[in-house]
N, C-alpha and C positions, 0 to 999 in steps of 0.2 A: 679413623681419624673422623669419618662422619658420622658415626653412630656416637660419639660422645654429645654431639650438639642435637643430630637428630629428633631424639626422644623429646626434649625442651623445645625443639621448635613444632614438631607435630600436636603437642601437648597445648602450647598456646594459641597455634592456630585453630584449635578445635574450641578453644576457649573462647576466642576472639570471634570465632562464629564463622569461619570459613566453610565454603556452600561443599564441597568436595573434601573426599579423605586423599591424604599424602602418605605414601609408605616410601621406605628407602631405595626401593626398587626402580622408583621413578628418577632418582639421580645415580643411576649405576651407568647410563650414558647420557651423555650432552642433550637436555631438553630445555632449550631454550623458551618455546611457547609457554611451558608449564611457569620457567620462572617469570616470565613478562607477565605472567597473569596473576602471580601472587605479587609481584611489584606493584602493578596496577591496583590489584584489590588493596593493597595496604596503603598506596597514596590516597586513596578515594576515603579508605577509612581515616584517614588521618585528618585530610582535608578534601572533604565532599566536592567544594565546590573548585579545585583544582583542574586544570583543563592541561593533560598530556596526550598527545596523538598514540592511540594503540598499536599503529601499524608496525608490521615487526616481517614483511613478509621478505624484505631484499636486506643486503647486509648494511647497507647506508642506514637503512630506517631502524634496523639493529642497535646501530650505535648510537644513533639520535637519540633513541628511546631510553638507552643506559645510561647517556648523559643527562637525559635532561630529569632521571629519576633521581638520580646521584646530586643534581645541582639543587633540586627540591628540597631533598633531605638535609643536605647540609645547610641551605638557608634557613629553612622552616624549622627543622627540630636539631640543628648544631650535629647531627649524625654523619660521619664522614665512612662513606661505602668504597669498596675497592673494585671501581669497574672492569679489572681486567678478570678478575675471579667471579664477578655476576655475569659478563660474557662469556665465559666458558659454561655456564648451566650444569654445573655437574657436581658435585658432592662439595667443594670448594665454596659453592654459591650458596650452601645453606649456612654457614657462619655469617657471610653477610645478611642474608634476611634474617638471620636470628637476631641481629642489631637492631632492627625496626621492629618487630614484632617483640622483644622485649619491652620495648621503650611504652610501646600501646598495650601490653599486659599490665606493666606496672601501674600504669593511668587507671585502667580499667578495675584493678584492684584496690586503689586508693578511691575509686568512686564508689566503690562496695557492693559491685556486681560479683557474682558468687559463678566461680569458673567452671564448677563440676556440673551444673543443673542448665546450663545454657543450650537451648535447643534451638534450631534454625529458626524455628516461627518466631522466638524470641530474639536471635541474634541478629534478623531482618529488620527488626523494628528497634534495637538497640543503635544509637547514635553518640558517637564520642567526638569531638569538634577539638581536637588538642590546641588547633592554631588560635582560636578564641581564649584558650587558658592563657598561652605565651604572649598576648598582646595585653592580658591584664596582670601579668607579672610583670612584662614592661613597665606600663603605667605605676605599678604600686613600688618599684625601685625607682623611678623618677620622683615619686612623691616623695619617696622616702630620704631623697636624697635634698630633695628641696625643704623638708622638714627638717633635716640636719643645719644646712645653710642658714633659714631664716631663725632655729633656735641657738645657733653662734652670734647671728648678729645682735638677737636679743637680748643675750647674756652681756656682751660688749656695750649695750645702748644702757643695761641696769646696772654696770660696774662705774659709768661716767653720772650715774644719776647725783650721787653726791656733789660734784660739781656744778651738774646744770641746776638743780635746785635754789642755790643760791641766786646763780644768773637770774633765774626767771622768777624768782620771788622779788629782786631789785629791779627788773622790769615790769613787773606787773605795778608795783608801789610807785613808779616814775610816774610822774604827771605827764599827759598827753603835750605836747608842743604843737601848736597848729603850724607854725611856719615849717618844721621839720617833716609833719606828717603831706603838706601841702607839695613841699620839694620833692619827697616820695613819691606820690601821687601824679605829678609833673612829670619825672622818669618813666612811671609807667606807661602814661599814656604815648610819650615819644616813642617808647620801645612799638607799643601798637601800631600804632601810625608808619613806623618804619616797617614794620609787617605786612601791613596792609599796601602800600608802595611797592613792595618788593612783590606781593601776590598779583597785583593789576600789573606789573611788568611782565611776570611770566604768563598773564593771560593775554597781553599784547604780542608775546613771543608766537605764543600758540597759534593766535588769529593769522599771523604773517607766515608760519612754517604750514598752515590748510592750505593758505590761498598758493602756496609755492607748489605745494601738491599736487591741488587741483588743477594749478597749469599744467604739470609734467603730466597729469593723469590725461589730459585734454590732447597733448601732444602726442602722447602714445597712442592714443585713439585714431589719432588721424595718421600716424604711421601704418598701425595695424589695418585702417581701411584701406589704404595704398596698395599694400602689400596683398589684401585678398584681392583686390581689381588685378594686380599682376600676375597673382596664380591662375585668375580664371581665364585672364586674355592666353596665359601661356597654357594652359589645357586646351583649350578652343582650337588654337592651332596646332595644325598635324605637321608632325617632322619630314624634313626631307629624305628623301629614299625609301619613306614608309610603305609605298607598293611595292618595291623592290625587294625590301626586308619580308614582306608577307608572302609573295612570289615564292622566295628562295626558302620560306619555312615551310610552304605548302610541299616544295619538293625534296626537303629534307624528312618532312616526315612520310613521305612516300618509300624515300629511301631505307628510313628503318624499318618501314613494316615489309619490305622487300629482303632486308637485311635477316630480320627475324625469320621470316618463312625459310631462308637458306639454311641459316643458323639450325632451327627444328630438323630439317630435312638431313642436313649433315651430322647431327647427333644420333639420327634413327640409324643412317645407313653404316655407322659405327658401330651403335649397339648390335644390327644385325650381323655387321663382320666379325664382331666377337663371339658372337652365338655361334654362328658358323665354323669359325677356329676352334673353336671348344667344342663341339660336333665332332670334328674332323680329329681332335685330339683325343676326345674317349673312343673313337671308333680305333684308331692305331693303336690305342692302349691294349 
């Protein structure tokens, strides 16, 4: 099952410039460290600026690492990975790793990079940032949709040009009436004055709100000062029965030391007794 995908996987990893060799024997048994190393390398190859914690020492760290990589690939590259197979870190994980390597390998071929002649020195210099290309693709799609909508609107407007041409020619040919123009100017001036008044009202409300907030802030400052003074007073007062508490605590410390000494002696004597019984049993046998 693994061999069907493994040859393609090793060839693609070699072409992408992975610094170490991968053999089929590495996946005969679960090898989570190798899988984590390959995943982290592929993620950095896909987007060098990504920040995924590489800690895989404990079980919780490994689960978090696999989830972070799967979420990154799903959101950035739209690649759905099987987290259970990746966590197994055996031959079944190769098929999941192949999903990511295939995307990077096809992208590298699109850029015209020769996969057979890539050395370790050249691969270290090769940088492929697919994240920026995806952003450019999204921007191109958005521009294409905007161009389509603008073209449809322009087509509709051009279709109305025959009707609008006559109305436009008639309006241009009609002489300008002073009374009508004066009426329209008055309406426009009234609208502007109304907007100015609304703006002034909003500014006055802002000043009132600012005054209220300053009053509340001053009140809170006074409450804070009173609370700090009360805290200092409570800290300076010695609680009742504190002397008795310290004396009892000192006695408890002595009793605990005595208990530890007796416990160690008892353990030692029990060990001697066990050794003595074992010796007698051996002599009896």
